[in-house]
C-alpha positions in Angstrom: 0.0 0.2 0.0 1.4 3.2 -1.1 2.4 5.9 1.7 -0.2 8.5 2.2 0.9 12.0 2.0 -1.8 13.8 3.9 -2.6 13.3 7.1 -6.6 13.6 7.3 -8.3 11.3 9.2 -11.1 8.8 7.7 -14.6 9.0 8.6 -15.4 6.4 11.3 -17.2 4.2 8.7 -14.2 3.8 6.7 -11.8 2.7 9.5 -10.1 -0.8 9.1 -11.8 -3.7 11.3 -9.8 -6.0 10.6 -6.0 -6.9 12.3 -4.0 -4.4 12.4 -1.0 -4.4 9.9 0.9 -1.5 8.2 2.4 -1.4 5.2 5.6 0.3 4.2 5.1 2.9 1.9 7.5 4.1 -0.6 7.5 7.5 0.6 7.5 10.7 -2.1 9.9 12.0 -4.6 12.9 13.6 -2.8 12.4 16.5 -4.7 8.6 17.4 -3.4 9.0 20.0 -0.2 7.2 19.4 2.3 4.3 21.2 4.0 6.3 21.5 7.2 9.7 22.9 5.9 8.8 26.6 6.4 8.5 25.8 10.3 12.7 25.1 10.1 12.9 29.2 9.0 10.6 30.3 11.2 12.1 33.4 13.7 10.9 33.3 17.1 9.1 37.0 17.5 10.3 36.7 21.3 13.4 35.1 21.2 15.5 35.7 23.7 14.4 35.3 27.4 11.0 33.8 28.6 11.1 34.9 31.6 13.2 32.3 33.6 16.6 34.3 34.4 18.5 33.9 31.5 16.3 31.4 29.3 18.2 31.3 25.9 15.6 30.8 23.0 17.2 29.6 19.5 16.0 32.7 16.9 16.6 29.2 14.5 15.5 26.3 16.8 16.6 23.7 14.1 18.7 24.4 11.3 16.9 25.3 8.1 20.3 24.3 5.9 20.0 21.0 7.6 16.3 20.2 6.4 15.9 22.4 3.6 14.3 19.3 1.6 12.5 16.6 3.4 10.0 14.0 2.9 6.2 14.6 3.4 4.8 13.0 6.7 3.9 9.7 6.3 1.0 8.1 8.6 -0.4 4.6 8.9 -4.1 3.3 8.4 -6.2 4.4 10.6 -7.0 1.5 12.5 -9.8 0.6 15.4 -8.7 -0.6 18.4 -11.4 -1.8 21.1 -14.0 -1.5 18.6 -14.5 2.3 18.5 -11.2 4.2 18.9 -9.2 4.9 16.1 -5.4 4.7 16.2 -2.4 5.8 13.8 1.0 6.4 13.6 2.5 9.9 11.9 6.2 10.4 11.0 8.2 13.2 10.4 11.3 14.7 9.9 11.7 17.5 12.7 15.4 18.4 12.5 18.7 17.5 10.9 18.6 13.7 11.5 16.0 14.0 13.9 12.3 12.6 13.4 9.1 11.9 15.4 6.8 8.9 15.6 3.7 10.2 17.1 0.8 7.7 17.9 -2.0 9.5 17.3 -4.7 8.1 19.9 -7.8 10.2 18.0 -10.7 9.0 20.0 -9.3 8.3 23.9 -12.0 10.2 26.2 -10.4 9.9 29.3 -6.8 9.4 30.7 -6.7 7.4 33.6 -5.2 9.8 36.4 -8.0 12.5 36.6 -9.2 14.0 33.6 -11.7 13.7 30.7 -10.3 14.3 27.3 -12.1 16.3 24.3 -9.4 15.5 21.9 -7.8 12.4 22.2 -4.2 12.6 22.9 -0.7 11.8 21.3 2.5 9.7 22.4 5.5 10.9 20.9 8.8 9.1 20.3 11.6 10.5 18.4 14.6 8.9 16.6 18.3 10.6 16.3 20.6 9.3 13.7 24.0 10.1 14.4 27.3 7.8 13.6 25.2 6.4 17.0 21.2 5.9 16.5 19.1 6.6 19.8 15.2 6.5 20.2 13.9 8.9 22.9 10.9 7.6 24.7 8.4 4.7 23.4 4.7 4.9 22.9 1.8 3.0 24.8 1.3 -0.3 24.0 -1.7 -0.4 22.1 0.2 0.6 19.7 2.6 -2.1 19.2 2.1 -3.2 15.7 1.5 0.5 14.6 4.7 1.8 16.2 6.8 -0.9 15.2 6.0 -0.7 11.7 6.3 2.6 11.5 9.6 2.5 13.3 11.2 0.0 10.8 9.8 2.3 8.2 12.5 4.7 9.3 15.2 2.8 10.5 16.5 -0.6 11.4 15.4 -1.2 15.0 18.0 -3.9 15.7 21.2 -1.3 14.9 19.7 1.1 17.9 22.8 1.8 19.9 20.6 4.1 22.8 16.9 4.2 24.4 16.7 7.1 26.3 13.6 7.1 28.7 13.2 10.4 29.9 9.9 9.1 31.8 8.6 5.4 32.4 5.0 5.9 32.9 3.6 3.1 30.7 2.5 5.6 27.9 5.8 6.8 27.0 7.4 3.7 28.5 5.4 0.6 27.3 7.5 -0.4 24.5 10.8 -0.5 25.8 10.2 -4.3 26.3 9.4 -4.8 22.5 12.3 -2.2 21.5 14.9 -4.6 23.7 13.6 -7.8 22.1 14.9 -6.1 18.6 18.0 -4.3 19.8 19.0 -6.7 22.9 22.6 -4.8 22.8 20.8 -1.4 23.3 21.5 1.0 26.0 18.8 2.2 28.0 19.6 6.0 29.5 17.7 7.3 32.2 17.9 8.8 36.0 18.4 6.4 38.6 14.8 6.5 39.6 13.9 5.8 36.1 16.4 2.6 35.4 14.8 1.1 38.9 11.2 1.5 37.6 12.3 0.0 34.1 13.5 -3.2 35.8 10.0 -4.1 37.5 8.9 -3.4 33.9 11.2 -5.2 31.7 11.5 -8.4 34.3 15.0 -9.3 32.6 18.4 -8.2 32.4 19.5 -5.2 30.0 22.4 -2.6 29.7 21.8 0.2 31.2 23.4 3.9 31.9 22.2 6.1 34.6 23.0 9.9 34.2 23.0 12.8 36.3 22.0 16.3 35.7 24.8 18.1 33.3 25.8 14.4 32.3 26.1 14.3 28.1 26.1 11.4 25.3 27.8 11.8 22.1 25.7 10.0 19.6 28.1 11.7 17.0 27.7 13.9 14.0 27.6 16.6 16.4 24.7 15.1 18.0 25.5 15.8 22.0 22.6 14.7 24.4 22.7 16.6 27.7 20.6 15.5 30.5 18.3 17.7 32.9 16.9 16.0 36.0 13.5 17.3 36.5 11.6 15.6 39.1 8.4 15.4 39.8 7.0 16.7 36.4 4.7 14.6 37.3 6.4 11.3 38.7 9.9 11.1 40.4 12.0 9.5 37.5 10.9 12.5 35.2 14.6 14.1 33.1 14.7 16.2 30.1 17.2 15.7 27.3 18.6 18.2 25.4 20.3 17.6 21.7 22.9 20.5 21.2 23.1 20.4 17.4 19.1 20.6 16.9 18.2 22.7 19.6 15.5 20.6 20.6 14.6 19.7 24.3 12.9 16.4 25.0 10.6 17.0 27.8 8.0 14.2 27.8 5.0 15.2 30.2 6.2 18.8 30.4 4.9 21.1 28.3 2.5 19.0 26.7 -1.1 18.7 26.2 -3.6 16.0 25.6 -4.7 17.0 22.0 -4.8 14.9 18.7 -4.5 16.2 15.5 -2.4 16.0 12.3 -0.7 19.0 13.0 2.4 18.2 14.5 3.4 21.9 15.4 1.9 24.4 17.5 0.9 26.9 14.8 -2.7 27.4 15.8 -2.2 28.9 19.6 -5.5 29.9 20.1 -7.3 26.9 19.5 -4.5 24.7 21.7 -3.8 27.3 25.0 -7.2 25.6 26.6 -5.8 22.4 26.5 -2.3 23.4 27.5 -3.6 25.2 30.3 -6.2 22.4 31.1 -3.1 19.8 31.0 -1.1 22.0 33.2 -3.6 22.7 36.1 -4.4 18.9 36.3 -0.7 17.5 35.9 1.6 20.1 36.7 0.1 22.9 39.1 -0.1 20.4 41.9 3.8 20.2 41.3 4.7 23.8 40.8 7.7 23.9 43.3 9.1 21.2 40.9 7.9 23.0 37.7 10.1 26.6 38.8 13.0 24.2 39.9 13.0 22.7 36.2 12.7 25.9 34.5 15.6 27.1 36.4 17.5 24.2 35.6 17.3 25.0 31.9 18.2 28.4 32.0 21.1 28.8 30.6 20.3 26.3 27.8 19.9 26.9 24.0 17.3 25.6 22.3 14.4 26.3 19.9 11.9 23.3 20.1 10.4 21.4 22.5 9.5 18.0 22.1 6.7 16.8 23.9 5.3 13.5 25.1 2.0 14.3 24.1 0.3 16.9 21.8 2.1 19.0 19.6 5.4 19.8 19.6 6.2 23.6 20.6 7.7 25.4 17.7 6.0 28.5 17.0 5.7 29.7 20.6 8.2 28.4 22.9 8.9 31.6 24.9 5.4 32.2 25.4 4.5 29.0 26.6 7.5 28.3 29.1 6.5 31.9 30.4 2.7 30.8 31.2 4.3 27.5 32.9 6.7 29.9 35.2 3.5 32.6 35.6 1.2 30.1 37.0 3.8 28.2 38.8 4.5 31.6 40.8 1.0 32.2 41.5 0.2 28.8 42.3 3.2 29.1 45.3 2.8 32.9 45.9 -1.1 32.8 46.3 -1.3 29.9 48.5 -2.8 30.4 52.4 -1.8 27.1 53.6 -0.2 23.9 52.8 -0.6 20.0 52.9 1.8 17.3 52.4 0.8 14.2 49.8 2.9 11.5 50.5 2.5 8.9 47.9 4.6 5.6 47.0 6.2 5.4 43.3 5.7 2.3 41.0 3.1 1.0 43.0 -0.4 -0.1 42.9 -2.5 3.6 41.8 -0.5 5.2 44.6 0.6 8.0 42.5 -2.5 8.6 39.9 -4.7 8.7 43.3 -2.5 11.1 45.0 -2.6 13.1 41.6 -6.2 13.5 41.8 -6.5 14.1 45.5 -3.8 16.9 44.6 -5.7 18.1 41.6 -8.5 18.9 44.4 -6.2 20.5 46.9 -5.2 22.9 44.2 -8.3 23.8 43.4 -8.9 25.4 46.6 -5.4 27.4 46.3 -3.8 25.3 48.6 -0.2 24.8 48.1 0.9 20.9 47.1 3.8 19.5 48.8 4.5 16.0 46.7 6.5 13.8 48.1 7.7 10.1 47.1 7.9 7.7 50.2 10.2 5.5 48.4 13.2 8.1 47.9 12.5 10.7 50.7 15.3 10.6 53.3 14.4 11.0 56.5 15.2 14.9 57.0 13.4 16.0 53.9 10.2 13.9 55.5 10.2 15.3 58.5 11.1 19.0 57.1 7.9 18.7 54.8 5.6 17.3 57.4 6.5 20.0 59.5 5.6 23.0 57.6 2.6 21.9 56.0 -0.9 22.4 58.0 -2.4 18.6 57.0 -0.7 15.2 55.6 -2.4 13.0 53.0 -0.5 9.6 53.0 -1.4 6.9 50.5 -1.0 3.7 52.2 2.6 2.0 51.3 3.3 -1.5 50.5 3.3 -3.8 53.8 7.1 -4.0 53.2 10.2 -2.0 51.6 11.6 1.9 51.7 7.9 3.5 51.9 6.6 1.6 54.8 10.2 1.9 56.7 9.9 6.0 56.6 6.9 5.4 58.7 9.0 5.3 61.5 10.1 8.6 60.5 6.6 9.6 59.7 4.7 8.8 62.5 6.5 10.7 65.3 6.9 13.9 62.8 3.1 14.4 62.5 1.6 17.0 65.4 -1.1 16.1 67.6 -3.9 17.9 65.9 -2.4 18.1 62.4 -5.0 16.9 60.0 -3.9 13.4 58.8 -5.8 11.7 55.6 -5.0 8.0 54.6 -6.4 6.5 51.8 -5.7 2.8 50.1 -3.8 2.8 47.0 -4.8 -0.5 45.8 -1.5 -2.0 45.1 -2.4 -5.5 46.4 -0.1 -5.4 49.2 -1.6 -2.3 51.0 -0.5 -1.7 55.0 -3.9 -1.8 56.1 -5.9 1.3 56.9 -6.6 0.6 60.3 -3.6 -0.7 61.4 -1.7 2.7 60.1 -4.8 4.9 62.0 -3.6 2.7 65.2 0.0 3.4 64.6 -0.4 7.2 64.6 -3.4 7.6 67.1 -1.0 5.7 69.6 1.7 8.3 68.9 -1.3 10.9 70.3 -2.4 12.0 66.6 -5.9 12.9 66.5 -7.3 11.3 63.4 -10.4 12.9 62.7 -10.9 12.5 58.8 -12.4 9.6 57.8 -9.9 7.3 55.5 -10.8 6.3 52.2 -11.0 2.5 51.4 -10.8 1.3 47.9 -11.7 -1.8 47.0 -11.9 -2.5 43.9 -9.7 -1.3 40.3 -9.8 2.5 40.6 -12.4 4.1 38.2 -13.3 7.4 37.1 -15.5 7.0 40.1 -12.9 6.7 42.3 -10.9 9.3 40.8 -13.6 12.0 41.2 -13.8 10.7 44.9 -10.1 11.3 45.5 -10.3 14.9 43.7 -13.5 15.7 46.1 -11.8 14.5 48.9 -9.0 17.0 47.9 -11.1 19.8 47.6 -13.1 19.0 50.6 -9.6 18.6 53.0 -8.6 22.7 51.0 -11.6 24.3 51.8 -11.6 23.1 55.8 -8.3 24.4 56.1 -8.5 27.6 54.1 -12.0 28.6 54.2 -12.3 30.9 57.4 -9.1 32.5 56.1 -10.6 33.0 52.7 -13.5 34.6 53.9 -11.8 36.8 55.8 -9.1 38.0 53.1 -12.7 39.1 51.1 -13.8 41.1 53.6 -10.7 42.7 54.2 -10.1 43.5 50.5 -13.3 45.1 50.1 -14.6 48.0 51.7 -18.2 47.5 53.7 -19.8 49.7 51.4 -18.6 48.5 48.3 -19.7 45.3 49.5 -23.4 46.5 50.1 -23.6 48.1 46.8 -22.3 45.2 44.9 -24.9 42.7 46.8 -27.8 45.2 45.2 -26.6 43.1 42.0 -29.7 40.4 42.1 -29.8 37.1 40.5 -31.8 34.0 39.9 -31.3 30.2 41.9 -30.6 27.7 39.9 -28.9 23.9 40.0 -26.4 23.3 37.4 -26.2 19.2 36.9 -23.6 17.9 34.9 -22.8 14.2 34.2 -19.5 12.9 32.1 -18.8 9.0 32.0 -20.3 7.6 35.7 -19.2 11.2 37.1 -22.0 13.4 38.0 -22.0 16.7 40.1 -24.2 19.4 40.9 -24.2 22.9 42.4 -26.2 25.9 43.5 -25.8 28.9 41.0 -26.8 32.7 40.7 -24.5 34.5 39.2 -26.4 33.0 35.2 -26.9 35.6 32.3 -27.8 35.2 29.4 -24.9 36.0 26.8 -26.1 35.8 23.3 -29.2 35.7 20.7 -27.4 33.5 17.7 -26.6 31.0 18.9 -28.5 31.2 22.0 -25.6 31.5 24.7 -25.4 31.9 28.8 -22.8 32.4 31.1 -22.1 31.3 34.6 -19.6 31.8 36.9 -18.3 28.7 38.7 -15.7 29.0 41.7 -12.5 27.2 41.2 -13.1 25.4 44.2 -16.0 23.7 43.3 -16.3 20.1 42.1 -18.8 20.3 39.1 -15.9 22.6 37.9 -13.8 19.5 36.4 -17.1 18.6 34.5 -17.6 22.1 32.5 -14.6 21.9 30.5 -14.8 23.3 26.9 -16.9 20.8 24.9 -18.8 19.3 28.4 -22.6 19.2 28.6 -24.4 20.6 31.7 -27.9 21.2 32.4 -29.3 24.7 33.9 -32.6 23.9 36.2 -34.4 26.9 36.9 -36.0 26.6 40.7 -39.4 28.3 40.9 -40.0 31.3 43.2 -42.1 30.1 46.3 -41.1 26.4 45.6 -37.2 26.3 45.5 -36.8 25.4 49.5 -36.4 21.8 49.6 -34.0 22.0 46.3 -32.3 24.5 47.7 -31.7 23.2 51.0 -30.7 19.7 49.2 -27.7 21.0 47.3 -26.6 23.8 48.9 -25.7 20.8 52.3 -21.9 19.4 52.2 -21.6 16.1 50.9 -18.8 13.5 51.7 -16.2 13.0 49.2 -18.1 10.9 46.4 -21.5 10.8 47.7 -24.2 10.7 45.2 -25.5 14.3 45.5 -29.1 13.2 43.5 -30.1 10.8 46.4 -33.7 11.2 47.2 -33.9 14.0 44.6 -36.5 13.2 41.7 -34.6 13.8 38.4 -34.5 11.9 34.6 -31.3 12.2 32.2 -31.7 14.8 29.7 -30.6 14.6 25.9 -27.1 14.9 26.5 -27.2 12.5 29.5 -26.9 15.4 32.8 -29.6 15.4 35.1 -32.7 17.5 34.7 -34.5 18.0 37.9 -38.6 17.2 37.9 -39.2 19.7 40.1 -37.5 22.5 38.5 -39.5 25.6 36.9 -37.9 25.2 33.3 -34.3 23.6 32.3 -31.9 24.1 29.5 -29.5 21.6 28.1 -26.1 23.3 27.4 -22.7 22.7 25.6 -19.4 24.5 27.0 -17.9 26.8 24.2 -15.2 28.6 26.3 -14.1 29.7 29.6 -12.6 32.6 31.1 -10.4 32.4 34.0 -10.7 35.5 36.5 -9.6 35.9 40.2 -11.4 33.0 41.7 -13.7 32.1 39.3 -14.5 30.8 35.6 -16.9 32.3 33.2 -18.2 29.6 31.4 -19.6 30.4 28.0 -22.3 28.0 27.0 -24.5 27.4 23.9 -28.1 26.5 24.6 -29.0 23.3 22.7 -32.4 22.6 24.0 -34.8 23.1 26.8 -38.5 23.2 28.3 -40.3 24.9 31.1 -42.8 23.0 33.4 -45.0 25.6 34.4 -45.6 28.9 31.9 -46.8 30.7 34.6 -44.1 30.2 36.8 -40.9 33.0 37.6 -37.7 32.2 38.7 -36.4 32.7 42.2 -34.6 35.6 42.9 -32.0 35.9 44.8 -30.8 38.7 47.1 -27.6 39.1 49.1 -26.4 41.5 51.7 -23.1 41.7 51.3 -21.3 41.1 48.1 -17.8 39.8 49.2 -18.5 36.2 49.7 -21.7 33.6 49.9 
């Protein structure tokens, strides 16, 4: 089958439903210029500093003269995975002797840590051909046939000299065992923690090279790889790899986004920016301190492209997007009212994923998160972390090993009245929660927070439970100070004047997959006629905020004057994390799947089109797709406040 020039995605109806097989295409005439060649001649509008001191962005990140003519992108057939999910590979030259093999996961709708996806995702792998041949990161195991076929279309895998692993999460390292089968003499390069993790993944001896920050590896032909250790972005094993010849920095998860398209680079920033921000909020914001440390470590490096692990590669907006990471992380550090230590166990069960979901909930309440790996933290680091934090979250460690041994340091370090939340890791050998509670109470710690018990393989509902638990804990720690700060920041007369802006009373309901939530809303307004659109202000620390991303659907239920009290009382109460907010309430599913309240005066089914960030809320603009009124003579209940600086 001939190689396909266009990367357009066939309609689902034309997807191949047979066993995955990809035949090498013959390529294209060497004189045909690729559509991406002009990218190599692009000069950054913001060359120079990107906010971090001394950061050097090359004006020509990839040397144009080395790639003046290139073959067009090669794409595989689109095949179906698990009945309805389309997957495909795309191979593209991105620099001198450097290619990417992008595994396009068009229909993935949820990433297994904590958030839903609107545009699928990609898993990006890279090939550098100097005198020595290196592969940087591998793909997800679901792409085994497609990825290996694409790789064989570019190189002879048996000649691979090095496999650089920037991060061992399975979506980036899942096919390293397959590469080692094809190239048994290849040397796996990674951080110390990375190599330890891989030993559990590969399950047989392999050649390895442990590198530290500043170490280099010469591949020949000018390709000198320099390694930058960047732990906790978002796993403890993460590192960046910089190729000095091409000026490409390979960053794995950092600076990525879950966005699948045929566009290799970040040309359309307006379209990509919401996905870039959402990815940061979910994965990087809980590790803001580590983000700033990583930015500092690369501040004196020269590069013109960031080759990410997910989504498009950053070529046109490197400085701007790195500056956003810096500003968001500084904001996360500087505006926090309190901090929580989240202690997890790397490479064990679901500990890291569940802890990330809980950390995400904490950050929604402007709480600083200190993530610490119990497997690698030394005693002094653990004591210092716990002593400066207002609360401690402990993911249950296995019954043996370094994380369990660290408990002897942790237990006496927790203060008597310091809030402590213990959650199971579902690793198969968790130290029992009740045993852990006994150890802490025996040391005088008052454990008022009920533990989180996980008895089945974590699902979307489990991750929602952990996120809500984090939000609840953050609100308990910060709510009093937040209200006091709001009162101080606004003169009383102004607060009373703003309170005269009246609003209606509504219940916003949303469902995504098995996760659903609801909230009382009053900051609602019609925003457009054609199409019919509304805006809703959603506080950043609301549980429902995670279900109201661009592309998500929800229902706006209007409460009726004189009849709203029961529904309002129900949805204003504090629900335990993971509780069913609709228990005891009559409702039916709308066409978009979200709950319509039977007792509501009217309802509108909506789809989120855009979000605007303001200080402590998101302004959500949505188009109304359907609706109805139960009582034509009824009126929406009005909400009048006495003070305008909190509710």
